[in-house]
Structures are given as C-alpha cells and as structure tokens.
C-alpha positions as CSV (number, residue, x, y, z in Angstrom):
1,M,-113.8,69.3,168.7
2,T,-114.7,66.2,170.6
3,E,-115.5,66.1,174.3
4,L,-112.1,64.3,174.9
5,M,-110.2,67.0,173.0
6,L,-111.9,69.7,175.0
7,Y,-111.1,67.9,178.3
8,R,-107.5,67.5,177.3
9,A,-107.2,71.1,176.2
10,A,-108.7,72.3,179.5
11,A,-106.6,69.9,181.5
12,C,-103.3,70.9,179.8
13,A,-103.9,74.7,179.9
14,R,-101.7,76.3,182.6
15,P,-101.7,80.1,182.6
16,V,-97.9,80.4,182.3
17,H,-97.5,78.0,179.4
18,R,-100.8,78.4,177.6
19,L,-99.5,79.4,174.1
20,P,-96.8,76.7,173.8
21,L,-99.3,74.0,175.1
22,L,-102.0,75.1,172.7
23,A,-99.5,75.1,169.8
24,A,-98.3,71.6,170.8
25,A,-101.9,70.4,171.1
26,A,-102.8,71.7,167.7
27,A,-99.7,70.1,166.2
28,A,-100.5,66.8,167.9
29,L,-104.0,66.9,166.5
30,L,-102.7,67.6,163.0
31,L,-100.2,64.7,163.3
32,A,-102.8,62.4,164.7
33,G,-105.0,63.1,161.6
34,C,-102.0,62.1,159.4
35,A,-101.2,58.9,161.2
36,G,-103.9,56.9,159.6
37,G,-106.3,54.5,161.4
38,G,-105.4,53.7,165.1
39,S,-105.7,50.3,166.6
40,S,-109.4,50.8,167.3
41,G,-110.1,52.0,163.7
42,A,-112.5,54.7,165.1
43,P,-112.4,58.0,163.3
44,G,-110.6,60.6,165.4
45,A,-109.1,58.1,167.7
46,T,-105.7,59.2,169.1
47,A,-102.8,56.9,169.4
48,R,-101.8,56.1,173.0
49,A,-98.3,55.9,174.2
50,P,-97.7,52.2,175.1
51,A,-98.0,51.2,178.7
52,P,-94.8,50.1,180.4
53,A,-94.4,46.4,181.0
54,D,-92.7,46.7,184.4
55,V,-95.2,49.1,186.2
56,S,-98.9,48.5,186.7
57,R,-101.6,50.9,187.6
58,E,-102.3,48.8,190.7
59,A,-98.7,49.5,192.0
60,L,-99.6,53.2,192.2
61,I,-103.1,53.0,193.7
62,G,-103.2,53.5,197.5
63,R,-102.6,55.9,200.3
64,W,-99.2,57.7,200.4
65,G,-97.2,60.0,202.5
66,I,-95.4,62.6,200.3
67,A,-92.3,64.8,200.7
68,S,-89.8,66.2,198.2
69,F,-86.2,67.1,198.0
70,H,-83.9,69.1,195.7
71,T,-80.5,67.6,196.5
72,E,-79.6,63.9,196.7
73,K,-78.0,64.4,200.1
74,D,-81.5,65.2,201.5
75,R,-83.1,62.0,200.2
76,K,-82.9,59.8,203.3
77,R,-84.3,62.6,205.5
78,T,-87.1,63.2,202.9
79,E,-88.0,59.5,202.9
80,A,-88.5,59.7,206.7
81,Q,-90.6,62.9,206.2
82,A,-92.8,61.2,203.6
83,K,-93.5,58.2,206.0
84,A,-94.4,60.8,208.7
85,Q,-97.0,62.3,206.4
86,C,-99.2,59.1,206.6
87,G,-101.2,60.8,209.3
88,Q,-102.7,62.8,206.4
89,P,-102.2,60.5,203.4
90,Y,-102.5,61.4,199.7
91,A,-104.8,59.0,197.9
92,I,-104.0,57.8,194.4
93,T,-107.2,56.2,193.1
94,A,-108.2,54.3,190.0
95,G,-109.4,56.4,187.2
96,P,-112.4,55.6,185.1
97,N,-110.4,54.8,181.9
98,E,-107.5,52.6,183.1
99,G,-105.4,55.5,184.6
100,V,-105.0,56.9,188.1
101,M,-106.4,60.0,189.6
102,M,-103.8,62.5,190.7
103,H,-103.0,66.2,190.8
104,V,-100.7,67.9,188.2
105,A,-98.3,70.8,188.8
106,D,-99.9,74.1,189.7
107,D,-103.5,72.8,189.6
108,P,-105.7,71.8,192.6
109,K,-107.9,69.6,190.5
110,R,-107.3,65.9,190.1
111,Y,-107.0,64.4,186.6
112,E,-106.8,60.9,185.2
113,L,-103.1,60.2,184.3
114,R,-101.9,57.2,182.4
115,L,-98.7,55.2,182.6
116,K,-96.5,55.5,179.5
117,A,-93.4,53.7,178.3
118,G,-90.7,56.1,177.1
119,S,-87.4,55.6,175.2
120,G,-84.5,54.1,177.1
121,G,-86.7,52.1,179.4
122,K,-88.1,55.2,181.1
123,T,-91.6,55.2,182.6
124,Y,-93.9,58.3,182.6
125,L,-97.2,59.3,184.1
126,G,-99.3,61.9,182.4
127,F,-102.0,62.9,180.0
128,E,-102.7,61.3,176.6
129,A,-99.6,62.7,174.9
130,P,-96.3,61.1,173.8
131,A,-94.2,59.8,176.7
132,G,-91.9,62.5,178.1
133,D,-94.3,65.3,177.5
134,P,-93.5,68.4,179.6
135,Q,-96.6,67.8,181.8
136,D,-95.5,64.2,182.6
137,R,-93.9,62.9,185.7
138,E,-91.0,60.5,185.2
139,L,-91.2,57.5,187.5
140,L,-87.6,57.2,188.8
141,S,-88.3,54.1,190.9
142,V,-91.3,52.1,192.0
143,S,-91.5,49.5,194.7
144,K,-94.3,48.1,197.0
145,T,-93.4,50.6,199.7
146,M,-92.0,53.6,197.8
147,L,-92.5,55.7,194.6
148,V,-90.0,58.3,193.4
149,T,-91.0,60.8,190.7
150,R,-90.0,64.1,189.2
151,F,-91.8,66.5,186.8
152,V,-90.4,66.5,183.3
153,D,-90.9,70.2,182.9
154,P,-87.6,71.8,184.1
155,D,-89.4,74.8,185.8
156,A,-91.8,72.5,187.7
157,H,-88.9,70.2,188.7
158,R,-86.9,73.2,189.9
159,R,-89.9,74.4,192.0
160,Y,-91.1,71.1,193.4
161,G,-88.0,68.9,193.4
162,T,-88.1,65.1,193.4
163,F,-91.1,63.5,195.1
164,I,-90.9,60.6,197.5
165,F,-94.2,58.7,198.0
166,A,-94.1,56.4,201.0
167,R,-96.9,53.8,201.1
168,C,-99.0,54.1,204.2
169,G,-100.4,51.2,206.3
C-alpha cells in the first residue's frame, strides 16, 4: 500500500464503523484499478471527485464561531450562539494539498478535507472518496459570513445536528 492509502485508511477508520469502511475502501481501490489511467497518468493515481464551481477553498478558510441545531425552529437562536462563540473561534486553515484542515466526526485529530461536487448541484467536504461518502459533510449554504453544514452519515447527523459556522472578525 502506498503512504497515501495508509493515511486514508487510518483517517477513515472509526471504531464503530471499521468493517464497512474497510470493505468500502477495498472496493474503491479495486474499482480505481479498473478505471484505467487517471488524468495524471501516474500508476496508482486515484480519481478525485471534481471540485464544485461555486465554492472555493478560500471561502472556508478563517476563524469561525460554531453551534448546531436539530430542528429548524432553533436555527435563528443557533446563529446567534455561533456568533457568540467567536471568543473561542474554530480555525479552518489551508491544507498542504489544496484542501482545508478540519476535524471529522468522533475524532479529535484534524485532517485535510477537499471540496467535492456531487449530483444535483450539491457540494460536499471530505476525504478523497466519491462525493456524498458517509464521512462527508454536505455544505447546505456558504456565504461570506456564514457556513451551514451537516454530516452525510445519518448517525453522525442525528448526534451532532446541523452546524452553523459564523465568521469571526
């Protein structure tokens, strides 16, 4: 296995979902081998999900106050709570390979995540996997002052809710 494959396998392994993730990773590797040469032509190169045209990495980089809600009626209150969190902002920084550095569900370590264009005009943020992967976040809205996301995995979404990121400063 290449160093990138080992990194991805380690990054994607969560104790609760280890077997399904390992099976999915193995299937993805098998399919990648059948796909033929990628755009780089390098042996073993994996195909990347295309980047969305309407959201840039720079739109995500910055300091953010964060809060989350589970029901839409709590959204306005949650927006105010997110703004109030700017006293202890969460930093989204540039990653070394054109992504952004953020935490994923149930893991205290930061990983490089990439923007991905999905079907139906949806935008996702996650690891090098097809858009809409269970470990992705769906970007529900992006503006200069606010970012709204939710985890694709139903269990993570049930536990964490919909995130409001309010830009600080």
